[in-house]
C-alpha positions as a Markdown table, in Angstrom:
| # | Residue | x | y | z |
|---|---|---|---|---|
| 1 | Unk | 13.3 | 0.5 | -28.0 |
| 2 | Unk | 14.1 | -2.3 | -30.5 |
| 3 | Unk | 14.7 | -5.7 | -29.0 |
| 4 | Unk | 18.3 | -5.8 | -30.1 |
| 5 | Unk | 19.1 | -2.7 | -28.0 |
| 6 | Unk | 17.5 | -4.1 | -24.8 |
| 7 | Unk | 19.5 | -5.6 | -22.0 |
| 8 | Unk | 18.8 | -9.1 | -20.8 |
| 9 | Unk | 18.0 | -9.8 | -17.2 |
| 10 | Unk | 21.3 | -11.7 | -16.8 |
| 11 | Unk | 23.3 | -8.6 | -17.8 |
| 12 | Unk | 21.4 | -6.4 | -15.5 |
| 13 | Unk | 21.8 | -8.7 | -12.6 |
| 14 | Unk | 25.5 | -9.0 | -13.2 |
| 15 | Unk | 25.8 | -5.2 | -13.3 |
| 16 | Unk | 24.2 | -4.8 | -9.9 |
| 17 | Unk | 25.8 | -7.9 | -8.5 |
| 18 | Unk | 22.6 | -9.7 | -7.6 |
| 19 | Unk | 22.0 | -13.5 | -7.9 |
| 20 | Unk | 19.3 | -14.7 | -10.3 |
| 21 | Unk | 17.4 | -16.7 | -7.6 |
| 22 | Unk | 17.4 | -13.7 | -5.3 |
| 23 | Unk | 15.9 | -11.5 | -8.0 |
| 24 | Unk | 13.1 | -14.0 | -8.7 |
| 25 | Unk | 12.4 | -14.6 | -5.0 |
| 26 | Unk | 12.0 | -10.9 | -4.4 |
| 27 | Unk | 10.0 | -10.4 | -7.5 |
| 28 | Unk | 7.6 | -13.2 | -6.4 |
| 29 | Unk | 7.4 | -11.8 | -2.9 |
| 30 | Unk | 6.5 | -8.3 | -4.2 |
| 31 | Unk | 3.9 | -9.6 | -6.7 |
| 32 | Unk | 2.1 | -11.8 | -4.0 |
| 33 | Unk | 2.1 | -9.2 | -1.3 |
| 34 | Unk | -1.2 | -9.1 | 0.5 |
| 35 | Unk | -2.5 | -5.9 | 1.9 |
| 36 | Unk | -3.6 | -6.7 | 5.5 |
| 37 | Unk | -5.3 | -3.3 | 5.8 |
| 38 | Unk | -7.4 | -3.6 | 2.6 |
| 39 | Unk | -10.7 | -4.0 | 4.5 |
| 40 | Unk | -9.9 | -1.0 | 6.7 |
| 41 | Unk | -9.0 | 1.1 | 3.7 |
| 42 | Unk | -12.4 | 0.4 | 2.1 |
| 43 | Unk | -14.2 | 1.5 | 5.3 |
| 44 | Unk | -12.0 | 4.6 | 5.7 |
| 45 | Unk | -12.7 | 5.6 | 2.1 |
| 46 | Unk | -16.5 | 5.3 | 2.7 |
| 47 | Unk | -16.3 | 7.3 | 5.9 |
| 48 | Unk | -14.1 | 10.0 | 4.1 |
| 49 | Unk | -16.6 | 10.2 | 1.2 |
| 50 | Unk | -19.3 | 11.1 | 3.7 |
| 51 | Unk | -17.3 | 14.0 | 4.9 |
| 52 | Unk | -16.5 | 15.4 | 1.5 |
| 53 | Unk | -17.5 | 19.0 | 1.0 |
| 54 | Unk | -16.9 | 21.0 | -2.2 |
| 55 | Unk | -14.7 | 18.3 | -3.6 |
| 56 | Unk | -12.4 | 18.2 | -0.5 |
| 57 | Unk | -12.2 | 15.7 | 2.2 |
| 58 | Unk | -13.0 | 17.3 | 5.5 |
| 59 | Unk | -12.8 | 14.4 | 7.9 |
| 60 | Unk | -9.5 | 13.9 | 9.6 |
| 61 | Unk | -8.1 | 11.4 | 12.0 |
| 62 | Unk | -10.1 | 12.6 | 15.0 |
| 63 | Unk | -13.4 | 12.2 | 13.2 |
| 64 | Unk | -12.5 | 9.0 | 11.4 |
| 65 | Unk | -11.2 | 6.9 | 14.3 |
| 66 | Unk | -14.5 | 6.9 | 16.4 |
| 67 | Unk | -16.4 | 6.0 | 13.3 |
| 68 | Unk | -14.0 | 3.1 | 12.6 |
| 69 | Unk | -14.5 | 1.9 | 16.1 |
| 70 | Unk | -18.3 | 1.9 | 15.6 |
| 71 | Unk | -17.7 | -0.1 | 12.4 |
| 72 | Unk | -15.8 | -2.7 | 14.4 |
| 73 | Unk | -12.3 | -1.9 | 13.4 |
| 74 | Unk | -10.5 | -1.3 | 16.7 |
| 75 | Unk | -7.1 | -2.7 | 15.9 |
| 76 | Unk | -5.9 | 0.7 | 14.5 |
| 77 | Unk | -4.4 | 2.5 | 17.5 |
| 78 | Unk | -2.4 | 5.7 | 17.5 |
| 79 | Unk | 1.3 | 5.4 | 17.9 |
| 80 | Unk | 1.5 | 8.6 | 20.0 |
| 81 | Unk | -1.2 | 10.2 | 22.1 |
| 82 | Unk | -0.5 | 13.7 | 23.3 |
């Protein structure tokens, strides 16, 4: 799209009735978001790769959780236990 046909940020914010500082604060918050589960995701991915068979992941929650606990990640608890 040519630059002349693009809308400016001011016009867009006016259309959705959002203040400019609010937009930039939210934008900054989203960009700087830290993933507190990043370490756990790496360990889960490694465990899941071990259980891969014929291109499919075969390890589910019940196999992964005890292995996570052995790896020292015990802060992941189920929300509901039947």
